[in-house]
C-alpha positions in Angstrom: 0.0 0.1 -0.3 1.8 3.4 -0.9 1.6 6.5 1.3 1.8 9.8 0.7 3.9 12.0 3.4 3.3 15.6 3.3 5.3 17.9 5.1 4.0 21.5 5.9 5.1 23.9 3.4 7.5 26.5 4.2 8.2 28.0 0.9 6.2 29.5 -1.7 4.9 27.3 -4.7 6.3 28.7 -8.2 6.4 27.5 -11.8 4.6 26.5 -15.0 3.4 23.3 -15.5 0.8 21.1 -17.5 -1.6 18.6 -15.9 -2.7 15.1 -17.6 -5.4 15.4 -20.4 -9.1 15.8 -19.4 -10.5 12.1 -18.0 -14.2 12.9 -19.5 -12.8 13.6 -22.9 -10.3 10.7 -23.0 -13.4 8.2 -22.0 -15.4 9.4 -24.8 -12.5 9.7 -27.5 -12.0 6.1 -27.2 -15.6 5.0 -27.3 -16.8 7.1 -30.0 -13.6 6.6 -32.1 -14.3 2.8 -32.1 -17.4 3.8 -33.8 -16.4 5.8 -36.5 -15.9 4.9 -40.0 -12.0 5.1 -40.4 -9.1 6.1 -38.2 -9.0 8.4 -35.3 -5.9 10.0 -34.1 -6.2 11.1 -30.3 -3.1 12.9 -28.6 -2.4 13.9 -25.1 -4.8 11.0 -24.0 -4.8 10.5 -20.2 -3.5 7.0 -19.1 -5.1 6.6 -15.7 -6.6 4.0 -14.2 -10.1 4.7 -15.1 -9.2 5.7 -18.5 -7.2 2.5 -19.0 -10.0 0.3 -18.1 -12.3 2.1 -20.5 -9.7 1.2 -23.4 -9.2 -2.4 -22.5 -12.9 -2.8 -22.7 -12.8 -1.3 -26.2 -9.9 -3.3 -27.3 -12.2 -6.4 -26.0 -14.8 -5.5 -28.5 -12.6 -6.3 -31.2 -11.3 -2.7 -31.8 -7.3 -2.2 -32.9 -5.6 0.7 -31.2 -1.8 1.4 -31.3 -0.3 3.1 -28.4 2.6 5.5 -28.5 3.6 6.2 -25.0 4.6 9.8 -25.5 5.2 10.3 -21.8 3.8 8.7 -18.8 1.0 10.8 -18.4 0.2 11.5 -22.1 -0.5 8.8 -24.9 -1.1 9.1 -28.6 -3.6 6.7 -29.9 -4.7 5.9 -33.4 -7.9 3.8 -33.1 -9.2 1.9 -36.2 -13.0 2.5 -35.8 -15.2 -0.4 -37.1 -18.1 1.7 -37.8 -21.4 2.0 -35.4 -22.0 -1.9 -36.2 -18.5 -3.1 -36.1 -17.9 -4.1 -32.4 -17.6 -7.5 -31.6 -18.5 -10.0 -28.4 -16.2 -9.8 -25.6 -15.3 -13.4 -24.4 -15.3 -12.2 -21.0 -17.0 -9.6 -18.8 -15.9 -6.2 -19.4 -14.0 -5.1 -16.2 -14.5 -1.3 -16.0 -12.9 -1.8 -12.3 -13.3 1.7 -10.8 -14.7 3.9 -14.0 -18.1 4.4 -13.5 -18.1 6.8 -16.4 -16.6 4.1 -18.7 -19.2 1.9 -17.5 -22.5 4.1 -17.9 -21.3 5.0 -21.4 -20.4 1.7 -22.8 -24.1 0.5 -21.1 -25.7 2.8 -23.6 -23.7 1.8 -26.7 -24.0 -1.9 -25.7 -27.7 -1.4 -25.1 -28.1 -1.6 -28.9 -25.8 -4.4 -30.1 -26.8 -7.6 -31.7 -24.6 -9.5 -29.3 -25.0 -10.0 -25.1 -22.5 -8.4 -23.1 -21.6 -8.2 -19.3 -20.4 -5.0 -17.5 -18.6 -5.7 -14.5 -16.2 -3.8 -11.9 -14.7 -3.4 -8.7 -16.2 -4.0 -5.2 -16.3 -0.2 -5.2 -17.9 0.0 -8.5 -20.3 -2.7 -7.6 -21.3 -0.3 -4.8 -22.4 2.5 -6.8 -26.0 2.8 -8.0 -26.9 2.3 -11.8 -30.8 2.8 -11.7 -30.6 6.1 -13.1 -29.0 4.5 -16.7 -31.1 1.6 -16.5 -34.3 3.3 -16.2 -34.2 5.3 -19.7 -32.6 2.8 -21.3 -35.1 0.3 -20.3 -37.5 2.6 -21.8 -35.6 2.7 -24.9 -36.2 -0.9 -25.2 -32.8 -2.1 -23.8 -32.7 -5.6 -22.1 -30.8 -5.2 -18.8 -30.3 -7.4 -15.9 -28.8 -5.8 -13.0 -29.3 -7.1 -9.2 -30.7 -4.6 -7.0 -29.9 -2.2 -9.9 -26.1 -2.6 -9.3 -23.1 -4.0 -11.4 -22.5 -6.5 -12.9 -24.9 -5.3 -15.8 -25.8 -8.2 -18.2 -27.1 -6.6 -21.5 -29.1 -8.8 -24.2 -29.5 -8.1 -27.7 -32.4 -5.5 -28.2 -33.9 -3.1 -30.9 -34.1 0.5 -29.4 -36.2 3.2 -30.3 -36.1 6.7 -29.3 -37.7 8.5 -26.3 -37.9 12.0 -24.9 -36.7 11.7 -21.6 -36.4 14.1 -18.4 -33.5 13.7 -16.1 -35.0 14.1 -12.5 -31.1 15.5 -11.5 -28.7 17.3 -14.4 -26.0 14.3 -15.2 -23.6 14.1 -17.8 -23.2 10.2 -17.4 -27.2 9.7 -17.7 -27.7 12.4 -20.4 -24.4 10.5 -22.2 -25.8 7.0 -22.0 -29.1 7.8 -23.6 -27.4 9.9 -26.5 -25.0 6.7 -27.2 -27.8 4.5 -27.1 -29.5 6.7 -29.3 -27.1 6.0 -31.8 -29.0 2.8 -32.3 -32.2 3.8 -31.7 -35.4 4.1 -34.6 -36.4 8.2 -34.5 -35.0 11.1 -32.6 -33.6 10.8 -29.0 -33.9 13.7 -26.6 -32.9 14.3 -23.4 -34.3 17.1 -21.1 -31.6 18.5 -18.1 -32.9 20.7 -15.5 -29.6 22.3 -15.2 -26.2 22.7 -16.8 -24.1 19.0 -17.1 -21.1 18.4 -19.2 -21.6 18.6 -22.9 -18.2 16.8 -24.0 -20.2 14.0 -25.6 -22.5 16.4 -27.4 -19.6 18.6 -28.6 -17.9 15.2 -29.9 -20.7 13.8 -31.7 -20.9 17.2 -33.5 -16.9 17.2 -34.6 -18.1 13.8 -35.7 -20.5 14.8 -38.1 -23.7 13.9 -36.0 -26.6 16.5 -35.7 -27.0 17.2 -32.0 -28.9 20.4 -31.2 -29.9 22.0 -28.0 -32.8 24.3 -27.0 -34.7 25.2 -23.5 -32.9 22.6 -21.8 -33.5 19.8 -24.2 -30.7 17.8 -26.1 -31.5 15.9 -29.2 -29.9 13.5 -31.5 -30.7 12.6 -34.9 -29.6 8.9 -35.6 -26.7 9.3 -37.8 -25.8 6.7 -40.5 -21.9 6.8 -39.7 -19.5 8.9 -37.5 -16.6 10.3 -39.0 -13.0 9.8 -37.4 -11.6 12.1 -34.8 -8.7 14.1 -35.0 -8.4 15.5 -31.4 -5.9 17.1 -28.5 -7.5 16.4 -25.3 -6.9 19.5 -23.3 -5.5 19.5 -20.1 -8.4 18.3 -17.0 -9.4 21.2 -15.2 -10.4 18.9 -12.4 -6.7 18.1 -12.1 -5.4 21.2 -12.2 -7.8 22.2 -9.1 -5.6 20.9 -6.8 -2.2 23.2 -7.7 -4.9 26.0 -8.0 -5.9 25.6 -4.5 -2.3 25.1 -3.2 -1.0 27.9 -4.8 -4.2 30.0 -3.9 -3.4 29.0 0.0 -0.1 28.6 0.4 1.4 32.2 1.1 3.4 34.2 -1.6 2.7 31.5 -4.3 2.3 32.1 -7.9 1.6 29.1 -10.3 0.8 28.9 -14.1 -1.2 25.9 -15.6 -1.1 25.5 -19.2 -3.4 24.5 -21.8 -6.5 23.8 -19.1 -10.2 23.1 -20.7 -12.5 25.7 -19.9 -15.5 24.1 -21.0 -18.2 26.2 -19.4 -20.2 23.1 -17.9 -16.3 22.4 -16.0 -15.5 25.7 -14.9 -17.5 25.6 -11.5 -14.0 25.3 -9.3 -12.9 28.6 -10.8 -16.2 30.4 -9.8 -16.3 29.2 -6.5 -12.5 29.9 -5.6 -13.1 33.4 -7.3 -16.0 33.6 -5.1 -13.3 33.4 -2.2 -11.3 36.1 -3.7 -8.9 34.0 -5.2 -6.6 36.0 -7.7 -6.9 33.5 -10.9 -6.2 35.0 -14.5 -7.0 33.6 -17.6 -4.5 34.2 -20.8 -4.2 32.7 -24.0 -7.8 31.5 -24.6 -8.1 29.0 -27.9 -9.7 26.0 -29.0 -9.0 22.7 -29.6 -11.5 19.6 -31.0 -14.6 21.9 -30.1 -13.1 22.5 -26.6 -12.3 25.9 -25.5 -8.9 25.9 -23.3 -6.7 28.6 -21.7 -3.6 29.3 -19.4 -4.3 29.6 -15.9 -2.4 31.6 -13.6 -3.3 32.0 -9.9 -1.4 33.6 -7.0 -2.0 33.7 -3.3 -4.3 36.3 -1.7 -6.4 36.4 1.6 -9.6 34.1 0.9 -12.8 35.0 2.8 -15.9 32.7 3.1 -18.6 31.8 0.4 -21.8 30.2 0.2 -22.3 28.0 -3.1 -25.0 26.0 -4.5 -27.2 25.4 -7.5 -25.8 25.4 -10.9 -22.1 26.2 -9.7 -22.0 23.2 -7.6 -23.0 21.0 -10.8 -20.3 22.7 -12.8 -18.0 21.9 -10.3 -19.0 18.9 -8.3 -15.8 16.8 -8.5 -14.0 19.6 -7.2 -15.7 20.3 -4.1 -13.7 18.2 -1.9 -10.6 20.4 -2.7 -12.7 23.6 -2.8 -13.3 22.7 1.0 -9.7 22.6 1.6 -9.7 26.5 0.3 -12.1 27.0 2.7 -10.2 26.1 5.6 -8.1 29.1 4.8 -11.0 31.2 4.3 -12.1 33.6 7.1 -15.8 32.7 8.2 -18.1 30.0 7.5 -18.1 28.5 3.9 -21.1 26.6 2.9 -21.9 24.2 0.0 -25.1 22.7 -0.8 -27.2 20.9 -3.6 -24.0 18.5 -3.5 -26.0 15.1 -2.7 -24.4 13.5 -5.3 -21.0 13.5 -3.9 -22.7 10.7 -2.1 -22.8 8.4 -5.0 -19.5 8.8 -6.2 -16.6 6.3 -5.4 -17.3 6.9 -1.9 -19.9 8.9 0.3 -17.6 12.0 -0.4 -19.5 14.2 2.0 -19.5 11.9 5.1 -15.9 10.9 4.2 -14.5 14.2 3.3 -16.0 15.2 6.7 -14.5 12.4 8.9 -10.7 12.8 7.6 -11.0 16.9 7.6 -12.0 16.4 11.4 -9.5 13.9 12.2 -7.1 16.7 10.7 -8.1 19.3 13.0 -10.7 21.1 10.7 -14.1 22.1 12.2 -16.7 21.0 9.4 -20.2 20.6 10.0 -22.4 17.6 7.6 -25.6 18.6 5.7 -27.5 15.7 3.8 -26.5 17.4 0.6 -23.4 19.5 1.6 -21.6 20.6 4.4 -20.1 24.0 6.3 -16.3 24.6 6.8 -15.5 27.1 9.8 -12.5 28.9 8.5 -9.7 29.8 9.0 -7.8 27.0 10.8 -4.6 25.6 10.5 -4.8 21.8 10.4 -2.9 19.9 12.6 -1.7 17.5 10.8 -1.6 13.5 11.4 -2.5 10.4 9.7 -5.5 10.4 6.9 -6.8 7.9 4.9 -8.1 8.2 0.9 -10.6 5.5 1.4 -9.6 4.7 -2.1 -10.9 7.5 -3.2 -8.5 9.7 -5.7 -10.2 13.1 -5.2 -10.2 12.9 -1.5 -6.6 11.4 -1.6 -5.5 14.5 -3.7 -7.2 16.9 -1.5 -6.0 15.6 1.7 -2.3 16.0 0.3 -3.0 19.7 -0.5 -4.3 20.3 2.9 -1.0 18.5 4.5 0.7 21.3 2.9 -1.0 24.1 5.0 -0.8 21.8 8.4 1.4 22.6 11.7 2.8 19.0 11.6 3.6 16.2 9.1 0.6 14.5 7.2 0.3 10.8 5.8 -2.1 10.1 3.6 -2.6 6.0 3.4 -3.7 4.0 0.4 -2.9 7.1 -1.8 -1.7 5.0 -5.3 -5.5 5.7 -6.0 -4.3 9.2 -7.2 -3.4 8.1 -10.2 -6.8 6.9 -11.3 -7.2 10.6 -12.6 -3.8 12.1 -11.9 -0.9 10.1 -13.0 2.3 12.2 -11.8 0.3 14.2 -9.1 3.4 14.2 -6.5 5.8 14.8 -9.2 4.0 17.5 -11.0 3.5 19.0 -7.3 7.1 18.5 -6.5 7.9 20.5 -9.5 6.4 23.4 -8.1 8.2 22.9 -5.0 5.8 21.4 -2.8 6.9 19.5 0.3 5.4 15.9 -0.4 6.9 12.6 -1.2 6.1 8.7 -1.6 6.7 6.4 1.5 6.2 3.0 1.9 2.8 2.4 4.5 
């Protein structure tokens, strides 16, 4: 078991870095390129634990993928797409390990195939609810068997038809599963989202020639005859950038720049949440790649004040709330996040586990059904913490350790590679006092 040792940070963080490619886009690029007619080229693809699980599953479905390992954190993929009907049955269940995104989106694609499939995963993934995708896919005619609405999912061949589905809660994974099933459904597939949700699937489908339209909260797809190959450079993941951003915003006298960060407006909640606290963040060199906006971000240390967040801003930054809570420990006053009940069905119950770990490190945090309040400012005590095999929690605790009075040990920390391979090395490049030790 790998343990991360973090020392109190005594010097400012400085430098210019890049972070790995966007995990959400990397998942989708592999799956959709497999369905294209022809060869796709994907640069700066993220080789993290979750995305590698998706890549392996796609290979098991008969898709040839050539891999060039340009670095430990960025691969170039050449994917020989076999068309919408070119997938082949896997001889074994598809093991998505901890990749909830990969499993839910593949469920949409495999619901329309002419062969049966089994989607499985880790014990952690087996605990996560799948009913929110099973319900709409079943409405479309999918034949899915799942014990108690959880993994493994047994998917039998079925003929799909289009539906108009109103999501009770905005979810990019649910929306994407429906739209991907819509590639095989008779008619026009329509999804209503009651708030903002990530739109990477829609952008990528448009880049491949599909007709995807949006109006008044509705997204609809006309079933395409085929999909064109992708030529894509994956932007840096703003969810990964959030960790060095918070570190520089809270370690005195720090200033860093992170290059080529994806700034899709459905993902920039963390910037708005930090700026609501008074964080000094500037955006430069705005541009676009593969239909996705990117820019360079510079953040410097400044005094933070409390903020209350909820609603759409939380949806746009749901994955970053644990590290936002770290920033809140350094803000003057009580900072509250609400409307974040989705955190309870992530890799772990992130609200409960986050509150427990922060309290163990000397932070005063109050837990609610749909969020929490951090009572700041307070300097963490340091001590011993555990990631609970949750990559975002593990990295958040590491950033908190830089602000502590004493050393911090984060046990079971190897999971940070699920989304941010090279996290420790990237932070060390900025001068961060952290290192791997045997635990």
